[in-house]
C-alpha positions as CSV (number, residue, x, y, z in Angstrom):
1,M,48.8,-108.2,91.9
2,G,51.0,-105.0,90.7
3,N,52.9,-101.7,92.5
4,A,49.8,-101.6,94.6
5,A,50.0,-104.5,96.6
6,A,53.5,-104.2,96.7
7,R,53.4,-101.1,98.3
8,K,50.7,-102.2,100.8
9,E,53.3,-105.7,101.7
10,L,55.9,-102.5,101.8
11,T,54.3,-100.7,104.5
12,K,53.8,-103.9,106.5
13,V,57.0,-105.0,106.4
14,L,58.7,-102.0,106.8
15,G,56.5,-101.3,110.1
16,F,57.9,-104.7,111.3
17,I,61.4,-103.5,110.8
18,A,60.9,-100.3,112.4
19,S,58.9,-101.1,115.1
20,E,60.9,-101.8,118.4
21,T,58.2,-104.4,120.0
22,L,55.6,-106.3,118.1
23,S,52.1,-107.2,118.7
24,D,51.0,-110.9,119.2
25,E,48.9,-110.1,116.1
26,D,52.4,-108.8,114.0
27,K,53.7,-111.8,115.5
28,T,51.2,-114.4,114.2
29,T,51.2,-112.4,111.2
30,M,54.8,-112.7,110.2
31,V,55.1,-116.7,111.3
32,A,52.3,-117.1,108.6
33,D,53.6,-114.9,106.2
34,S,57.1,-116.0,106.1
35,I,55.8,-119.6,106.0
36,E,54.2,-119.0,102.7
37,N,56.7,-116.6,101.3
38,F,59.4,-119.2,101.9
39,N,57.3,-122.2,100.2
40,T,56.2,-119.8,97.6
41,Y,58.8,-117.4,96.5
42,V,62.2,-118.0,98.3
43,N,62.8,-121.7,98.3
44,P,60.2,-124.8,97.6
45,G,61.1,-127.6,99.7
46,W,63.4,-126.0,102.1
47,L,61.5,-125.7,105.3
48,Q,60.6,-129.7,104.5
49,Y,64.0,-130.3,104.3
50,R,65.6,-129.0,107.6
51,K,65.1,-132.3,109.5
52,S,68.0,-131.4,111.4
53,V,66.8,-127.9,113.0
54,S,62.7,-129.2,113.7
55,T,59.9,-130.8,112.4
56,N,58.5,-127.2,113.7
57,A,58.7,-124.6,110.8
58,A,57.5,-121.8,112.6
59,F,60.3,-120.4,114.6
60,I,61.6,-117.4,113.0
61,E,64.9,-115.9,113.9
62,W,64.1,-112.2,114.6
63,T,67.1,-110.9,117.3
64,D,70.5,-111.6,118.5
65,K,73.1,-110.8,120.8
66,D,76.6,-112.7,122.1
67,E,76.2,-116.0,122.2
68,F,72.4,-116.2,121.5
69,F,69.5,-115.8,118.9
70,Y,65.9,-115.3,119.6
71,D,63.1,-116.1,117.9
72,I,60.1,-113.8,117.5
73,Y,58.2,-115.0,120.7
74,G,61.1,-114.1,122.6
75,E,62.7,-117.6,122.7
76,E,66.8,-117.8,123.8
77,F,68.9,-120.5,122.1
78,I,71.9,-120.7,122.4
79,D,73.9,-120.6,119.0
80,C,76.4,-123.9,118.5
81,L,75.5,-123.9,114.7
82,G,77.0,-120.3,114.4
83,G,76.0,-120.0,110.7
84,F,78.5,-122.6,110.2
85,G,81.4,-120.5,111.4
86,I,80.3,-116.8,111.0
87,Y,80.0,-115.9,114.7
88,T,83.4,-116.5,116.2
89,C,83.1,-112.9,118.0
90,G,79.5,-113.7,118.8
91,H,76.2,-111.8,117.7
92,R,76.0,-108.4,117.1
93,N,79.2,-107.6,118.9
94,P,78.9,-104.0,119.8
95,E,82.9,-103.3,119.3
96,I,82.3,-104.7,116.1
97,L,79.2,-102.9,115.4
98,K,79.9,-99.2,116.3
99,Y,82.3,-99.2,113.6
100,V,80.3,-100.3,111.0
101,L,77.3,-98.1,112.1
102,A,79.5,-95.1,112.2
103,Q,80.7,-96.3,108.6
104,M,77.3,-96.7,107.5
105,N,76.7,-93.0,108.6
106,R,79.3,-91.4,106.5
107,Q,79.4,-93.7,103.4
108,A,78.3,-97.2,102.6
109,L,79.2,-98.3,99.3
110,H,81.7,-96.5,97.0
111,S,81.7,-95.2,93.6
112,Q,84.3,-97.9,92.2
113,E,86.3,-94.9,90.5
114,L,88.5,-93.4,93.0
115,V,90.1,-94.7,96.2
116,D,88.2,-96.0,99.2
117,P,90.9,-96.1,102.0
118,L,89.5,-98.7,104.1
119,R,89.7,-101.7,101.3
120,G,93.6,-100.3,101.4
121,Y,93.8,-100.5,105.2
122,L,92.3,-103.7,105.4
123,A,94.5,-105.4,102.7
124,K,97.5,-103.7,104.7
125,V,96.4,-105.4,108.0
126,M,95.8,-108.7,106.5
127,S,99.2,-108.5,105.3
128,E,100.3,-108.3,108.4
129,I,98.0,-111.2,110.4
130,T,98.8,-114.2,107.8
131,P,101.7,-116.4,107.5
132,G,104.7,-115.8,105.6
133,D,104.6,-113.6,102.3
134,L,101.2,-113.4,101.9
135,N,100.8,-110.1,100.8
136,T,98.1,-108.9,98.2
137,C,94.4,-108.9,98.5
138,F,91.4,-109.1,96.3
139,F,87.8,-108.7,98.3
140,T,84.7,-110.6,97.4
141,N,81.3,-111.1,98.9
142,G,80.8,-114.5,99.6
143,G,82.9,-117.8,99.9
144,A,82.3,-119.4,96.3
145,E,83.2,-116.1,94.8
146,A,86.6,-116.2,96.4
147,V,87.4,-119.9,95.5
148,E,86.7,-118.7,91.9
149,M,89.1,-116.0,92.1
150,A,91.5,-118.3,93.6
151,L,91.2,-120.6,90.7
152,K,91.6,-118.0,88.3
153,L,94.5,-116.3,89.8
154,A,96.2,-119.9,89.5
155,R,95.6,-120.3,86.1
156,I,97.0,-116.5,85.3
157,A,99.8,-117.0,87.4
158,T,100.8,-120.3,86.4
159,G,99.5,-120.9,82.8
160,G,98.6,-124.1,84.4
161,R,94.6,-125.3,83.5
162,W,94.4,-128.8,85.8
163,V,93.1,-128.1,89.4
164,I,93.6,-131.2,91.8
165,S,90.8,-131.3,94.7
166,T,90.0,-133.7,97.2
167,L,87.2,-136.1,98.1
168,N,84.4,-134.9,100.0
169,G,86.0,-131.5,99.8
170,F,83.5,-128.9,99.7
171,H,84.5,-125.1,98.4
172,G,80.6,-123.5,97.6
173,K,78.6,-123.6,94.4
174,S,79.1,-121.6,92.0
175,M,80.2,-123.5,89.0
176,G,83.5,-123.7,89.2
177,A,83.7,-123.9,93.3
178,V,81.6,-126.9,92.8
179,S,83.3,-128.2,89.8
180,V,86.4,-128.8,92.1
181,G,83.9,-129.7,94.9
182,G,84.2,-133.4,96.0
183,K,80.4,-134.9,96.8
184,S,78.8,-136.2,93.4
185,T,75.0,-134.5,95.4
186,Y,76.2,-131.1,94.4
187,R,78.1,-131.7,91.3
188,T,76.1,-134.2,89.1
189,P,73.0,-132.0,88.5
190,Y,75.4,-129.8,86.3
191,I,77.6,-132.4,84.6
192,P,79.6,-131.8,82.0
193,M,80.9,-129.0,84.6
194,V,84.6,-127.0,84.2
195,Q,86.7,-129.6,83.2
196,Q,90.6,-130.6,83.9
197,V,89.7,-130.9,87.4
198,Q,91.2,-134.4,89.3
199,H,89.8,-135.6,92.5
200,V,92.2,-137.4,95.4
201,E,91.7,-138.8,98.5
202,Y,91.8,-136.5,101.1
203,G,94.9,-137.0,103.8
204,N,96.7,-138.9,101.5
205,A,99.6,-136.8,99.8
206,E,100.9,-139.9,97.6
207,D,97.4,-139.5,95.8
208,V,98.2,-135.8,95.1
209,R,101.6,-136.6,94.0
210,K,100.9,-139.5,91.5
211,A,98.0,-137.3,90.4
212,V,100.3,-134.5,89.5
213,R,103.0,-136.5,88.2
214,N,101.0,-138.3,85.9
215,L,99.6,-135.3,84.5
216,V,103.1,-133.9,84.0
217,H,103.8,-137.0,82.4
218,V,101.2,-136.9,79.5
219,G,102.0,-133.4,78.9
220,E,99.6,-131.6,80.7
221,K,100.1,-128.7,83.1
222,V,98.7,-128.4,86.7
223,A,97.3,-124.8,88.0
224,A,96.7,-125.8,91.4
225,I,96.1,-127.9,94.2
226,I,93.0,-126.5,96.3
227,L,92.0,-128.1,99.6
228,E,90.4,-127.3,102.9
229,P,93.4,-127.8,105.8
230,I,90.2,-129.1,108.0
231,Q,87.2,-130.2,106.0
232,G,84.4,-128.7,107.4
233,E,81.4,-130.1,105.6
234,A,82.5,-133.3,104.9
235,G,82.3,-133.7,108.9
236,I,85.4,-132.4,110.5
237,I,88.3,-134.3,109.0
238,I,91.2,-133.4,110.2
239,P,94.2,-134.8,107.8
240,P,97.1,-136.7,109.3
241,A,100.1,-134.4,110.8
242,G,102.6,-133.6,107.9
243,Y,100.2,-133.7,105.1
244,L,99.8,-129.9,104.6
245,K,103.5,-130.0,104.4
246,E,103.9,-132.6,102.1
247,V,101.3,-131.2,99.6
248,R,103.3,-128.3,99.8
249,A,106.5,-129.6,98.9
250,I,104.8,-131.2,96.0
251,C,103.7,-128.1,94.7
252,D,107.1,-126.6,95.1
253,E,108.6,-129.6,93.1
254,Y,106.1,-129.4,90.3
255,G,105.5,-125.6,89.9
256,V,102.0,-125.5,91.4
257,A,99.8,-123.6,93.0
258,L,98.8,-124.5,96.5
259,I,95.4,-122.9,97.7
260,F,94.2,-123.0,101.2
261,D,90.3,-122.7,101.6
262,E,90.3,-121.0,104.9
263,I,86.9,-120.0,104.4
264,Q,86.0,-122.0,107.3
265,T,88.7,-123.1,109.5
266,G,90.2,-119.5,109.2
267,I,90.1,-116.0,111.1
268,G,90.2,-117.7,114.9
269,R,88.3,-120.7,114.6
270,T,90.6,-123.4,115.1
271,G,92.9,-122.1,117.7
272,T,95.1,-120.3,115.6
273,M,94.3,-117.3,113.2
274,W,94.8,-119.5,110.4
275,R,94.7,-123.0,110.5
276,C,97.9,-123.5,107.9
277,E,99.8,-121.3,110.7
278,A,99.3,-124.9,113.4
279,E,101.2,-126.8,110.4
280,D,103.6,-124.3,109.8
281,V,103.1,-124.0,106.2
282,V,102.2,-121.0,103.7
283,P,100.0,-121.5,100.6
284,D,100.5,-119.5,97.6
285,I,96.8,-118.5,97.5
286,M,94.3,-118.6,100.9
287,T,90.5,-117.4,100.7
288,Y,89.0,-116.2,103.7
289,G,85.7,-115.5,104.6
290,K,82.6,-116.6,107.3
291,A,83.7,-114.9,110.3
292,F,85.8,-112.2,108.6
293,G,82.8,-110.0,108.3
294,G,82.3,-110.1,112.4
295,G,79.0,-112.0,112.0
296,I,77.7,-108.5,110.7
297,M,78.9,-107.6,107.2
298,P,79.4,-110.4,104.4
299,I,83.0,-110.5,102.8
300,T,85.4,-112.7,101.7
301,G,88.2,-112.8,99.9
302,I,91.8,-114.0,98.9
303,I,95.3,-113.3,100.0
304,C,98.5,-114.4,97.7
305,R,101.9,-114.3,97.6
306,P,103.8,-111.6,95.5
307,H,104.8,-113.7,92.7
308,M,101.1,-114.7,91.9
309,W,100.5,-111.2,91.0
310,V,101.6,-111.6,87.7
311,Q,102.2,-108.5,84.7
312,D,99.0,-109.5,83.1
313,L,97.2,-108.3,86.1
314,I,99.1,-105.2,86.5
315,D,98.4,-104.4,83.0
316,N,94.6,-105.2,83.5
317,P,93.6,-104.4,87.1
318,W,90.1,-106.0,86.1
319,L,90.9,-109.0,84.3
320,L,90.5,-111.0,87.5
321,G,87.0,-109.6,88.3
322,S,85.5,-106.7,89.6
323,P,82.8,-107.4,92.1
324,T,80.6,-104.4,92.2
325,F,80.4,-104.8,96.2
326,G,83.3,-106.7,96.9
327,G,85.8,-104.7,99.5
328,N,82.9,-101.9,100.0
329,P,83.8,-99.6,103.0
330,A,80.6,-101.1,105.5
331,A,82.1,-104.5,104.9
332,C,85.8,-103.2,104.9
333,A,85.0,-101.4,108.4
334,A,83.2,-104.6,109.7
335,A,86.6,-106.8,109.0
336,L,88.8,-104.1,110.3
337,A,87.0,-104.0,113.5
338,T,86.8,-107.7,113.9
339,I,90.4,-108.2,113.4
340,N,91.3,-105.4,115.9
341,F,88.5,-107.2,118.3
342,M,90.3,-110.5,117.9
343,L,93.8,-109.4,118.3
344,E,93.1,-107.2,121.4
345,H,90.9,-110.4,123.4
346,D,93.1,-113.1,121.5
347,I,90.1,-114.8,120.2
348,P,92.3,-117.8,118.7
349,K,93.5,-118.6,122.0
350,Q,90.2,-118.5,123.5
351,A,88.8,-120.8,120.4
352,A,91.7,-123.3,121.5
353,E,90.7,-123.0,125.3
354,K,86.9,-123.2,125.2
355,G,87.1,-126.2,122.7
356,E,89.6,-128.1,124.5
357,Y,86.7,-127.4,127.5
358,L,83.8,-128.5,125.2
359,M,85.5,-131.7,123.6
360,K,86.2,-132.7,127.0
361,G,82.8,-132.7,127.8
362,L,81.4,-134.1,124.5
363,L,84.2,-137.0,125.0
364,A,82.8,-137.8,128.3
365,L,79.6,-138.0,126.9
366,Q,80.7,-140.5,124.5
367,Q,81.9,-142.7,127.4
368,K,78.3,-142.3,128.2
369,Y,76.5,-142.9,125.4
370,P,78.8,-145.1,123.2
371,Q,75.3,-146.9,121.3
372,V,74.6,-143.2,120.2
373,I,77.9,-141.0,119.6
374,S,80.6,-143.0,117.3
375,D,83.4,-140.1,117.3
376,V,84.0,-136.6,118.5
377,R,86.9,-134.9,116.7
378,G,87.8,-131.2,115.9
379,T,90.2,-128.3,117.1
380,G,89.5,-125.4,118.5
381,L,85.6,-124.5,118.3
382,M,85.4,-126.6,115.3
383,I,83.9,-129.7,116.5
384,G,82.1,-133.0,115.3
385,V,80.4,-135.4,116.9
386,E,79.5,-138.4,114.5
387,F,77.0,-141.2,115.2
388,P,76.1,-144.3,113.6
389,K,73.6,-142.8,110.9
390,S,72.3,-139.7,110.0
391,E,68.9,-140.5,111.6
392,I,70.3,-140.8,114.8
393,G,72.0,-137.7,114.1
394,Y,68.8,-136.0,112.9
395,E,67.4,-136.8,116.2
396,V,70.3,-135.6,118.5
397,A,70.0,-132.3,116.7
398,K,66.4,-132.0,117.1
399,G,66.7,-133.0,120.7
400,M,69.1,-130.2,121.2
401,F,66.6,-127.7,119.4
402,A,63.8,-128.8,121.8
403,R,66.2,-127.8,124.5
404,R,67.0,-124.3,122.9
405,V,70.4,-125.3,121.3
406,M,70.9,-124.7,117.9
407,T,73.2,-127.3,115.9
408,A,73.3,-129.0,112.6
409,G,74.6,-131.6,109.9
410,T,76.4,-131.1,107.3
411,L,74.4,-129.5,104.2
412,I,73.4,-133.2,102.8
413,N,73.2,-135.4,106.0
414,A,73.4,-135.4,110.1
415,K,75.6,-138.2,110.6
416,T,77.7,-135.7,112.2
417,I,76.7,-132.7,113.7
418,R,78.7,-129.8,113.9
419,F,79.3,-127.1,117.1
420,E,81.0,-123.9,116.4
421,P,79.8,-121.5,118.6
422,A,81.4,-117.9,119.4
423,A,84.7,-118.1,121.0
424,T,83.5,-115.5,123.3
425,I,80.6,-118.1,124.9
426,P,81.2,-118.1,128.7
427,Y,81.8,-121.2,130.3
428,E,78.5,-121.3,132.1
429,S,76.7,-121.4,128.4
430,L,79.2,-124.3,127.3
431,D,78.2,-126.3,130.6
432,K,74.5,-125.7,129.6
433,V,75.5,-127.0,126.2
434,L,76.5,-129.8,127.6
435,E,74.0,-130.8,130.3
436,R,71.3,-130.6,127.2
437,M,73.4,-132.7,125.1
438,D,73.1,-134.9,127.8
439,G,69.3,-135.0,127.7
440,A,69.1,-135.1,124.4
441,L,71.6,-138.6,124.1
442,A,69.7,-139.9,127.0
443,E,66.3,-139.6,125.1
444,V,67.6,-140.9,122.0
445,A,69.5,-143.7,123.6
446,A,65.9,-144.8,125.3
447,A,64.6,-144.8,121.7
448,L,67.1,-146.9,120.6
449,N,67.0,-149.4,123.4
């Protein structure tokens, strides 16, 4: 191996990328290479892990559009997984893509020394479409990075050190983000973690109050409470009505920053542009991501209320962070085009209406197969279907995959599988999803009997 081998490999791969069509030989080569590369160089064990996708590891995504993606052989799949919420505006949306391509043809990245205008425009637009007086933005690349910035900002702004999080919550896997995560599966390998984090029961405001009150009583200062308005990775867990308002009141009483992690729930996914709007609650800091780049570019970030951007941050603009690619021109172009598309086509309303339609169909299937489906819950197009045990969920997900519908469980089990299709999906495709779900459930029900 060495440079000569690398050049040979590069010539082959770049040829695949540049080619409008692949020969049968190319496809066979790519399948074999991909399996070997993943098992050897990318993430050994990952292909065997994907129980909720298929027992066949040879499916390779290659193209996509609208509510579909296609494997290397042209097999069409209806995408109801949606990258766990990325494709709210569909795959490779042409009304978003055209602005990204235009920006790429002009400038992709920036010097980081001069003023890049799109970042400013995007921040201004975000201040207009977020609730209350949320105003100041900081752009990042991935969800965990946005959470890290939110936690750091809360500490700087409040002077506190403790963070209250929730059991089964998920906020990413960088060190700070996984420290406030609520599942031992992700945390145990890294203990001891970031200290001064306390976990409470999700949906129980009195548990939050008790945790803050006790810490204050013994002289500790709490910086933030962080939670998802709806828990996603936990299995689409919707808290009781009034919970978010009560937590807001607790934060106001004790001078604690309230962080809402809207990375998955926001950007129209749950039927409103932001889930906290449905509860009429304004956080001090809000994270966002997933669909923010229109399913085309990775971009995430935080937005905060004016009082959170304290003098220390004004005196030292790099104190919070300085991600090399955060808020780059190409990503900002994607986000600006995404917001425009969402407002022009009322994507939150589409998500609400189509989510109601899909939920109605899934609830009918629960009535038909009560021994297979335990529960159906969700709002907008963030829907979870729960089964008596993970093994049944895996079988249903595999049955859907065999019928060319992609869905999946959470990252560590399939007791609940998630349906998060594009809000642009036509009703005809939703009917196909329900029809194929019926077939998968019938197959699993027969096996159970």
